[in-house]
C-alpha positions in Angstrom: -91.7 -121.7 -23.1 -91.4 -118.1 -21.7 -88.5 -116.8 -19.6 -87.3 -119.4 -17.3 -85.3 -117.0 -15.0 -88.5 -116.0 -13.1 -90.0 -116.6 -9.6 -93.2 -116.5 -7.9 -94.4 -113.2 -6.5 -95.2 -114.1 -2.8 -95.4 -110.7 -0.9 -97.1 -107.3 -1.7 -93.6 -105.8 -1.6 -92.5 -108.0 -4.6 -95.7 -107.4 -6.2 -95.3 -103.5 -6.0 -91.7 -103.5 -7.0 -92.2 -105.6 -10.1 -95.4 -103.6 -11.1 -93.3 -100.4 -11.1 -90.9 -102.0 -13.6 -94.1 -103.2 -15.5 -95.5 -99.7 -15.5 -92.2 -98.2 -16.7 -92.0 -100.8 -19.6 -95.6 -99.7 -20.8 -94.4 -96.1 -20.6 -91.2 -97.0 -22.6 -93.1 -98.7 -25.3 -95.5 -95.7 -25.7 -92.5 -93.5 -26.2 -90.9 -95.9 -28.7 -94.2 -96.1 -30.7 -94.7 -92.3 -30.7 -91.0 -91.9 -31.8 -91.2 -94.5 -34.7 -88.5 -96.8 -33.3 -89.8 -100.0 -34.8 -88.6 -102.0 -37.7 -90.7 -101.7 -40.8 -88.5 -102.5 -43.7 -88.4 -106.1 -43.2 -91.2 -108.5 -42.4 -90.3 -111.9 -41.0 -92.1 -115.1 -40.0 -91.2 -117.8 -37.3 -92.6 -120.9 -35.5 -92.4 -122.8 -32.4 -92.9 -126.6 -32.6 -94.0 -128.5 -29.5 -93.9 -132.2 -29.6 -94.7 -135.4 -27.6 -92.0 -137.9 -26.6 -93.2 -141.5 -26.5 -91.8 -144.9 -25.5 -91.8 -148.1 -27.6 -95.6 -148.5 -26.7 -96.7 -145.0 -28.0 -96.8 -144.0 -24.3 -95.5 -140.6 -23.0 -91.8 -140.9 -22.2 -90.5 -138.4 -19.5 -86.9 -138.1 -20.8 -86.8 -134.4 -22.0 -84.0 -133.5 -19.8 -81.8 -136.5 -20.8 -82.5 -135.6 -24.4 -81.5 -131.8 -24.0 -78.2 -132.8 -22.3 -77.6 -135.1 -25.3 -78.3 -132.5 -27.9 -77.0 -129.2 -26.5 -79.0 -127.3 -29.2 -80.2 -123.8 -27.9 -83.1 -124.1 -30.3 -84.6 -127.0 -28.7 -85.8 -126.4 -25.2 -88.0 -127.7 -22.5 -91.8 -127.6 -21.9 -93.9 -128.0 -19.0 -93.8 -131.7 -18.8 -91.0 -134.1 -19.0 -92.7 -135.8 -22.1 -92.8 -132.5 -24.0 -90.3 -130.7 -25.9 -90.1 -127.5 -28.2 -88.1 -126.5 -31.1 -87.6 -122.7 -32.0 -87.3 -121.9 -35.5 -85.0 -119.1 -36.5 -87.1 -116.5 -38.3 -87.3 -116.1 -42.1 -88.0 -113.2 -44.2 -91.6 -113.2 -45.4 -90.9 -113.7 -49.3 -89.5 -115.9 -51.8 -89.1 -119.7 -50.6 -89.7 -118.9 -46.9 -92.3 -121.5 -46.3 -90.3 -124.3 -47.9 -87.3 -123.1 -46.0 -89.3 -123.4 -42.9 -90.4 -126.9 -43.8 -86.7 -127.8 -44.3 -85.6 -126.4 -41.1 -88.4 -128.0 -39.1 -87.6 -131.4 -40.7 -83.9 -130.9 -40.1 -84.7 -130.5 -36.3 -86.8 -133.3 -36.2 -84.4 -135.6 -37.9 -81.8 -134.5 -35.3 -84.3 -135.2 -32.6 -85.1 -138.7 -33.9 -81.5 -139.8 -34.3 -80.9 -138.5 -30.6 -83.9 -140.5 -29.4 -83.0 -143.8 -31.0 -80.4 -144.3 -28.1 -83.3 -144.1 -25.6 -85.6 -146.4 -27.6 -87.9 -143.2 -27.6 -89.8 -141.5 -30.4 -91.4 -138.2 -31.4 -95.0 -137.5 -32.3 -96.6 -134.3 -33.9 -100.1 -134.1 -32.5 -102.3 -131.6 -30.6 -103.1 -134.2 -27.9 -101.4 -137.5 -27.7 -104.2 -140.3 -28.1 -102.4 -142.6 -25.6 -101.8 -140.2 -22.9 -103.2 -141.3 -19.4 -104.4 -139.5 -16.5 -101.6 -141.2 -14.6 -99.1 -139.3 -16.8 -99.9 -136.0 -15.6 -98.8 -136.4 -12.1 -96.3 -133.9 -10.7 -93.4 -136.2 -11.0 -93.5 -135.7 -14.6 -93.2 -131.7 -14.3 -89.9 -130.6 -16.0 -87.5 -129.6 -13.0 -87.3 -125.9 -13.8 -88.3 -123.2 -11.4 -90.7 -121.4 -13.9 -92.9 -124.6 -14.2 -92.9 -125.2 -10.4 -93.9 -121.7 -9.8 -96.5 -121.8 -12.4 -98.2 -124.7 -10.7 -97.9 -123.3 -7.5 -99.4 -119.9 -8.4 -102.4 -121.4 -9.9 -103.0 -123.6 -6.8 -102.7 -120.3 -4.7 -105.3 -118.6 -6.8 -108.0 -121.4 -7.4 -107.1 -124.1 -4.8 -105.8 -127.7 -5.2 -108.9 -129.3 -6.8 -109.0 -129.1 -10.7 -112.2 -130.2 -12.3 -112.0 -130.6 -16.0 -115.5 -131.0 -17.7 -115.7 -131.3 -21.5 -118.6 -132.7 -23.4 -118.4 -133.9 -27.1 -119.4 -137.4 -28.6 -118.3 -138.6 -25.3 -117.9 -136.9 -21.9 -114.9 -136.2 -19.8 -115.5 -135.3 -16.2 -112.4 -135.7 -14.2 -110.7 -134.3 -11.2 -106.9 -133.8 -11.1 -104.4 -132.6 -8.6 -102.7 -129.9 -10.6 -102.6 -127.6 -13.8 -100.1 -130.0 -15.1 -102.9 -131.3 -17.2 -102.3 -128.5 -19.6 -99.3 -130.5 -20.5 -101.5 -132.8 -22.6 -101.7 -129.9 -25.1 -99.0 -129.4 -27.9 -99.1 -126.7 -30.4 -97.6 -125.3 -33.5 -97.2 -121.5 -32.8 -96.8 -119.2 -35.9 -95.3 -115.8 -35.5 -95.9 -112.9 -38.1 -94.1 -109.6 -37.7 -96.4 -106.5 -38.2 -95.7 -102.8 -38.7 -96.9 -100.6 -35.9 -99.4 -98.7 -37.8 -100.8 -101.7 -39.1 -101.0 -103.6 -36.0 -104.7 -102.9 -35.0 -106.0 -103.8 -38.4 -104.0 -107.0 -38.5 -104.9 -108.0 -35.0 -108.5 -107.8 -35.7 -108.0 -109.9 -39.0 -106.4 -112.5 -36.9 -109.3 -112.6 -34.7 -111.8 -112.8 -37.5 -110.1 -115.6 -39.5 -109.2 -117.5 -36.3 -112.3 -119.8 -36.7 -111.8 -121.1 -40.4 -108.2 -121.4 -40.0 -108.7 -123.5 -37.0 -111.5 -125.6 -38.5 -109.2 -126.7 -41.3 -106.3 -127.4 -38.9 -107.8 -129.2 -36.0 -105.9 -132.3 -34.9 -106.9 -132.9 -31.0 -110.3 -134.8 -30.9 -109.5 -137.0 -28.0 -108.3 -137.1 -24.4 -108.0 -140.0 -22.0 -109.8 -142.2 -24.6 -112.7 -139.8 -24.9 -113.8 -138.2 -28.2 -114.5 -134.6 -27.3 -114.0 -131.4 -29.2 -112.5 -131.4 -32.6 -109.9 -129.2 -31.1 -110.0 -130.1 -27.6 -106.9 -128.2 -26.9 -109.1 -125.0 -26.8 -111.4 -126.3 -23.8 -108.6 -128.0 -22.0 -106.1 -125.1 -22.0 -108.7 -122.7 -20.9 -109.9 -125.0 -18.0 -106.5 -126.1 -16.8 -105.0 -122.5 -16.6 -108.3 -120.8 -15.6 -107.6 -118.9 -12.0 -111.1 -117.9 -11.5 -113.2 -119.3 -8.7 -116.9 -119.8 -8.5 -118.8 -117.0 -7.0 -122.4 -116.6 -6.1 -122.4 -113.0 -7.6 -122.7 -112.4 -11.4 -119.4 -110.3 -11.6 -117.6 -110.8 -14.7 -113.9 -112.0 -14.6 -111.7 -112.9 -17.6 -109.9 -116.1 -17.8 -106.3 -116.0 -18.3 -106.8 -118.0 -21.5 -108.9 -115.8 -23.7 -110.0 -115.1 -27.0 -110.8 -111.5 -25.9 -113.9 -109.5 -25.4 -113.8 -106.9 -28.1 -112.1 -105.7 -31.4 -108.7 -103.8 -30.6 -108.9 -100.3 -30.7 -106.3 -97.5 -30.5 -103.0 -99.5 -30.4 -101.1 -102.5 -29.0 -100.7 -100.7 -25.6 -104.5 -101.1 -25.1 -104.0 -104.6 -25.1 -101.1 -104.6 -22.7 -102.9 -102.2 -20.4 -105.9 -104.4 -20.3 -103.9 -107.4 -19.3 -102.2 -105.5 -16.5 -105.6 -104.3 -15.2 -107.3 -107.5 -15.4 -104.8 -110.2 -14.6 -102.7 -110.4 -11.6 -98.9 -110.6 -11.7 -97.7 -114.2 -11.3 -93.9 -114.3 -11.9 -91.3 -111.7 -11.1 -87.5 -111.3 -11.6 -84.6 -109.2 -10.9 -84.8 -106.5 -13.3 -81.6 -104.5 -13.8 -82.5 -102.3 -16.9 -84.2 -98.9 -16.4 -86.0 -98.9 -19.6 -86.9 -95.3 -19.5 -83.4 -94.3 -19.2 -82.4 -96.8 -22.1 -85.1 -95.1 -24.3 -83.7 -91.7 -23.3 -80.2 -92.8 -24.4 -81.4 -94.4 -27.7 -80.7 -97.9 -26.4 -83.4 -100.4 -27.5 -84.9 -101.8 -24.2 -85.7 -105.5 -23.7 -88.9 -104.6 -21.7 -88.3 -107.8 -19.7 -91.1 -107.1 -17.0 -93.8 -106.7 -19.7 -92.6 -109.7 -21.7 -92.8 -111.7 -18.5 -96.2 -110.7 -17.6 -97.4 -111.1 -21.3 -96.2 -114.8 -21.1 -98.7 -115.6 -18.3 -101.8 -114.2 -20.3 -102.7 -116.7 -23.0 -104.5 -115.0 -25.9 -105.1 -117.3 -28.9 -103.8 -114.4 -30.9 -100.9 -112.8 -28.7 -99.2 -109.5 -29.1 -95.4 -110.0 -28.8 -92.6 -107.3 -28.6 -89.0 -108.5 -29.6 -85.6 -107.2 -30.8 -84.5 -108.0 -34.4 -80.9 -109.1 -35.2 -80.1 -105.7 -36.4 -81.0 -104.2 -32.8 -84.2 -102.5 -33.8 -87.4 -103.4 -31.8 -90.4 -105.1 -33.7 -93.9 -106.3 -33.2 -95.3 -109.7 -33.8 -98.7 -111.4 -33.7 -98.2 -115.0 -32.3 -101.0 -117.4 -33.6 -101.5 -120.1 -30.8 -104.5 -121.6 -32.4 -102.8 -124.4 -34.4 -102.3 -127.7 -32.9 -99.1 -129.6 -33.3 -99.2 -132.0 -36.5 -100.5 -134.0 -38.2 -97.2 -133.7 -40.3 -94.7 -131.0 -40.9 -96.0 -130.4 -44.5 -99.5 -129.9 -43.0 -98.2 -127.4 -40.4 -96.4 -125.3 -43.0 -99.6 -125.4 -45.1 -101.5 -124.2 -42.2 -98.9 -121.5 -41.5 -99.0 -120.3 -45.2 -102.9 -120.2 -45.2 -102.8 -118.1 -42.1 -100.1 -115.8 -43.1 -101.4 -115.3 -46.6 -104.9 -114.4 -45.2 -103.2 -112.0 -42.8 -101.5 -110.2 -45.8 -104.5 -110.4 -48.2 -107.6 -110.2 -46.1 -107.8 -106.4 -45.5 -107.5 -105.8 -49.3 -111.0 -107.4 -49.8 -112.8 -106.8 -46.5 -111.4 -103.4 -45.4 -112.0 -102.7 -41.8 -113.4 -105.8 -40.6 -114.8 -104.4 -37.3 -117.4 -102.4 -39.6 -118.5 -105.6 -41.2 -118.6 -108.1 -38.6 -119.7 -108.3 -35.0 -116.8 -109.4 -32.6 -119.3 -111.6 -30.8 -119.7 -113.5 -34.1 -115.9 -114.0 -34.5 -115.7 -115.2 -31.0 -118.6 -117.5 -31.4 -117.2 -118.8 -34.7 -114.0 -119.7 -33.1 -115.7 -121.8 -30.4 -118.0 -123.6 -33.0 -114.9 -124.5 -35.0 -113.2 -125.7 -32.0 -116.1 -128.1 -31.2 -117.2 -129.2 -34.6 -114.2 -128.6 -36.8 -114.7 -128.9 -40.7 -118.4 -128.5 -41.5 -119.2 -125.7 -39.0 -121.6 -122.9 -40.0 -120.2 -119.4 -39.4 -121.8 -116.0 -39.0 -119.6 -114.2 -41.5 -119.3 -110.6 -42.6 -122.3 -108.5 -43.4 -124.6 -111.0 -41.6 -124.0 -113.7 -44.1 -124.1 -117.5 -42.7 -122.0 -119.8 -44.5 -120.4 -123.3 -44.1 -116.6 -123.1 -43.3 -115.6 -125.5 -46.1 -117.6 -123.3 -48.7 -116.0 -120.1 -47.2 -112.5 -121.6 -47.4 -113.0 -122.8 -50.9 -114.6 -119.6 -52.5 -113.3 -116.7 -50.5 -110.3 -117.6 -48.2 -108.0 -119.8 -50.5 -107.9 -117.1 -53.2 -107.3 -114.2 -50.6 -104.5 -116.4 -48.9 -103.1 -116.8 -52.5 -103.0 -113.1 -53.3 -101.6 -112.3 -49.9 -98.7 -114.5 -50.5 -98.2 -113.4 -54.0 -98.1 -109.7 -52.7 -95.2 -110.4 -50.4 -93.3 -112.0 -53.2 -93.5 -115.7 -52.1 -92.5 -118.1 -54.8 -95.4 -119.5 -56.9 -94.2 -123.1 -56.3 -94.5 -122.5 -52.4 -97.9 -121.1 -53.0 -99.0 -124.0 -55.2 -97.7 -126.5 -52.9 -98.8 -125.3 -49.5 -102.2 -123.8 -50.4 -102.8 -126.7 -52.4 -102.6 -128.8 -49.4 -105.3 -126.7 -47.9 -107.4 -127.0 -50.9 -107.1 -130.7 -51.0 -107.6 -131.0 -47.3 -110.8 -128.9 -47.6 -112.1 -130.8 -50.6 -111.7 -134.3 -48.8 -112.8 -133.1 -45.4 -110.1 -135.0 -43.9 -108.3 -132.9 -41.2 -106.0 -134.5 -38.5 -109.0 -134.7 -36.0 -111.3 -136.4 -38.7 -108.5 -138.9 -39.6 -108.0 -139.8 -35.8 -111.8 -140.2 -35.3 -112.4 -142.3 -38.4 -109.3 -144.6 -37.5 -110.9 -145.0 -33.9 -114.1 -145.8 -35.3 -112.6 -148.5 -37.4 -110.3 -149.8 -34.8 -112.7 -150.0 -31.9 -114.8 -152.5 -33.8 -111.8 -154.8 -34.2 -109.9 -154.3 -30.7 -109.7 -152.7 -27.4 -109.8 -149.1 -26.6 -106.1 -149.0 -25.4 -104.9 -150.9 -28.7 -106.9 -148.7 -30.9 -105.3 -145.5 -29.3 -101.9 -147.3 -29.5 -102.4 -148.1 -33.1 -103.4 -144.5 -34.1 -100.2 -143.1 -32.3 -98.0 -145.7 -34.1 -99.5 -144.7 -37.5 -99.0 -141.0 -36.6 -95.4 -141.5 -36.0 -94.9 -143.4 -39.2 -96.9 -140.7 -41.2 -94.9 -137.8 -39.3 -91.8 -139.3 -40.6 -92.8 -139.8 -44.2 -94.0 -136.1 -43.9 -97.1 -136.5 -46.3 -100.4 -134.5 -45.9 -103.0 -135.9 -43.6 -105.7 -136.0 -46.3 -103.7 -138.9 -48.0 -103.1 -141.0 -44.9 -104.7 -144.4 -44.8 -106.6 -145.1 -41.6 -104.7 -146.5 -38.7 -104.7 -150.3 -38.4 -103.7 -152.7 -35.7 -100.8 -153.7 -37.9 -99.3 -150.3 -37.4 -98.3 -151.3 -33.8 -94.7 -152.3 -34.0 -94.5 -153.6 -30.3 -97.3 -154.5 -27.9 -96.6 -155.7 -24.4 -99.5 -155.5 -22.2 -97.5 -156.9 -19.1 -95.6 -153.4 -19.2 -98.9 -151.4 -19.0 -101.4 -150.1 -16.5 -104.8 -151.4 -15.3 -106.0 -147.8 -16.2 -105.4 -148.4 -19.7 -107.5 -151.6 -19.9 -110.1 -151.2 -17.1 -113.9 -151.0 -17.9 -115.1 -147.5 -16.7 -118.8 -147.5 -18.0 -120.0 -149.2 -14.7 -123.2 -150.5 -13.4 -123.3 -150.5 -9.5 -125.9 -151.3 -6.7 -126.5 -149.9 -3.2 -126.3 -152.2 -0.1 -130.0 -151.9 0.5 -131.1 -152.8 -3.0 -133.1 -156.0 -3.8 -131.1 -159.0 -5.1 -133.5 -159.1 -8.1 -132.3 -155.8 -9.2 -128.6 -156.8 -9.3 -129.5 -160.1 -11.0 -131.6 -158.3 -13.7 -128.6 -156.0 -14.5 -126.1 -158.8 -14.4 -128.4 -160.7 -17.0 -129.0 -157.8 -19.2 -125.4 -156.6 -19.4 -124.0 -160.1 -19.4 -121.7 -159.5 -16.9 -120.5 -161.7 -13.8 -119.8 -159.0 -11.0 -121.2 -156.0 -9.8 -119.6 -153.4 -7.5 -121.6 -152.0 -4.4 -121.2 -148.5 -3.6 -122.3 -146.1 -0.8 -123.9 -142.7 -1.6 -120.5 -141.1 -1.7 -119.3 -143.4 -4.6 -116.9 -145.4 -2.1 -116.7 -149.1 -2.9 -118.0 -151.2 0.1 -118.5 -154.6 -1.5 -118.8 -156.8 -4.6 -121.8 -159.1 -5.6 -121.2 -162.0 -7.9 -123.4 -163.9 -10.3 -122.6 -167.1 -8.4 -123.7 -165.5 -5.0 -127.1 -164.5 -6.5 -127.3 -167.8 -7.9 -126.9 -169.6 -4.5 -129.4 -167.0 -3.0 -132.2 -167.9 -5.6 -131.7 -171.6 -5.4 -131.9 -171.4 -1.5 -135.0 -169.4 -1.5 -136.7 -171.8 -4.1 -135.7 -174.8 -2.2 -136.7 -173.3 1.3 -139.7 -171.2 0.4 -137.8 -168.2 1.9 -139.8 -165.2 2.3 -137.5 -163.3 4.5 -136.4 -160.1 2.9 -132.7 -160.1 1.8 -130.7 -157.1 0.6 -127.5 -157.0 -1.5 -125.7 -156.2 1.7 -126.3 -159.8 2.9 -124.9 -161.4 -0.2 -122.0 -159.1 -1.1 -118.3 -159.7 -0.7 -117.1 -157.3 1.9 -113.7 -155.7 1.6 -113.0 -157.2 -1.9 -109.5 -157.3 -3.3 -108.7 -154.0 -5.3 -106.2 -152.4 -7.3 -105.3 -148.9 -8.4 -105.4 -147.4 -11.8 -101.6 -147.5 -11.6 -101.3 -151.2 -10.8 -99.5 -153.0 -13.8 -101.4 -155.5 -15.8 -98.9 -158.1 -14.8 -99.6 -157.5 -11.0 -103.3 -157.5 -11.5 -103.2 -160.8 -13.3 -100.9 -162.4 -10.6 -103.4 -161.0 -8.0 -106.4 -162.6 -9.6 -104.7 -165.9 -10.2 -103.3 -166.1 -6.6 -106.6 -165.3 -4.9 -108.7 -167.1 -7.6 -111.0 -164.2 -8.3 -112.5 -163.3 -11.7 -112.4 -159.5 -11.3 -110.7 -156.7 -9.5 -112.5 -153.4 -8.7 -110.1 -150.3 -9.4 -110.1 -147.8 -6.7 -108.4 -144.4 -6.5 -108.4 -142.7 -3.1 -111.4 -144.9 -2.0 -113.7 -144.1 -5.0 -114.4 -146.8 -7.5 -113.3 -145.8 -10.9 -113.4 -149.0 -12.8 -113.1 -152.8 -12.9 -110.9 -155.2 -14.5 -112.2 -158.7 -15.3 -111.4 -161.9 -17.1 -113.1 -160.6 -20.3 -110.4 -157.8 -20.4 -107.7 -160.2 -20.5 -109.4 -162.5 -23.0 -109.4 -159.2 -25.2 -105.9 -158.8 -24.6 -104.9 -162.4 -25.3 -107.0 -162.4 -28.5 -105.0 -159.2 -29.8 -101.8 -160.8 -29.1 -102.7 -164.1 -30.6 -103.7 -162.2 -33.8 -100.6 -160.2 -33.8 -98.3 -163.2 -33.3 -100.3 -165.0 -36.3 -99.6 -162.0 -38.4 -96.1 -161.7 -37.6 -95.6 -165.5 -38.4 -97.3 -165.0 -41.8 -95.0 -162.0 -42.8 -91.9 -163.9 -41.6 -93.3 -166.9 -43.8 -93.9 -164.6 -46.7 -90.5 -163.0 -46.4 -88.7 -166.5 -46.2 -90.7 -167.7 -49.2 -89.8 -164.5 -51.3 -86.1 -165.0 -50.4 -86.3 -168.6 -51.5 -87.9 -167.5 -55.1 -85.1 -164.8 -55.4 -82.5 -167.6 -54.8 -84.1 -169.7 -57.4 -84.1 -166.8 -59.8 -80.4 -166.3 -59.3 
């Protein structure tokens, strides 16, 4: 979430004033490191849980402010969009039953959330990207009304302009333009923190970079966005593109994205990372700083280093260095792992955390200085390979070895994670439970992403795309609440949907987007053949800019060919002569009920869907038949279950 009491830097005076505080914080940190101020006798772990709020249809519910008002829990806080929320788990000592305690704390927080949400007919989902999220949900009306978030959107717009193109290619391809960086709110993560001793920071940070790929591969849970199947962990690509402040240039000058894996192994100390971030990334936020950090250090008072923390919160490294103050007043350093998505369940998340933390504590004993055995470019490449493909990826590993991630996890990393946890004094029952989940997930090959994709492949053969993603989301919610590992989940089924009311939903969720169109100057024969080949009744007519200018129907073509046959017509006719000009259209945000009424009232069989003049889809009678068929099947299933329940009740009465 970051410091909320910030504002946008708008003048050079503001920039210079805040930069002075930032440079003084770095100098203060340098002195503290040299003088040994930092806590070393205690190591703690922690986590931040981001979640999606959904309505009774599994769609984003923008109600976080109302929820926070009801809860009044300082550990449950806002996130960028109104349909997101974050729970901060109090730190735990890295020993004993810390992981089962972490699971207990998380499940307790989730239970309190679910109870509070019942009054709003709203639920909570743990997922990296909500399968049912729509482009419509990321409009600026859904930004959480907090100054930090408004300032972030404004800052990114100032640096890169108001046009945001997102291009991600996977099994499907997403190529979309949005109005703001709020698209980043599609991402929800489970961020894990590990306290690090200063003299071990460089080694441990480089380990975190080296193991980022395999721990991500086993933990992926975000394969879909806007109904498109993209990367196994689509968050990685989406976050980078949504927060990227660079603009295209004709020169080959290198510019670092604010969302970054890094460009080389860390050397020297944590200061080198902070200094690089100050050099590379423009200050976005500022605040009124009252503390003189150098004066505090001179007086032996632990400084907050607020300016440094504010700037650090606007540079999004996948493994982020963090400065904090422990309850005993001593400063400490942490590495924040931002790789993991939220979900699939709390027990899965804690297993991911245990795997990563165990490796962080045991990896160096086996591999020594990883920078001497592995190229940084391989660590970085592995990370993006894992993001794209998930489990089954092939990595360039230490000493030039090439290995499949599942084999690497089974043979090398699981044993090292166990050793790392044992070395910290973690209870064997915790090790067996959580690393056992990693082993079973790896053996089955079923990560959260694989479960989603397998469920979608099954459902899309039976029903519509919209209903498929709704069923997946509903199944997620049930399994989230049951808190069982994802590798044991049955695939999602249409029966998982508790309620389904298409009349309350939008055209965007049902429209056909894979369109075949013609130009006004094309031959009628071309249009007729396409209509025949695709078994459709209507074809939009576009101009060269993708603007809708007409609609040609199979009936109009039939009349044309009958007339030509009867009258031996040889005059050349173009689509322009046959098309319906200025057809009735709807927007993606039109409700299904409104669209149905419009089609019925005007006696038309289809409605082109237009956004800002551009054709984005079409909704036809066929779409409504699909919806109706799904509803009829659901009603029949509901009657069957009701009948079975009634029959069972009579049997029990007879026995009694």
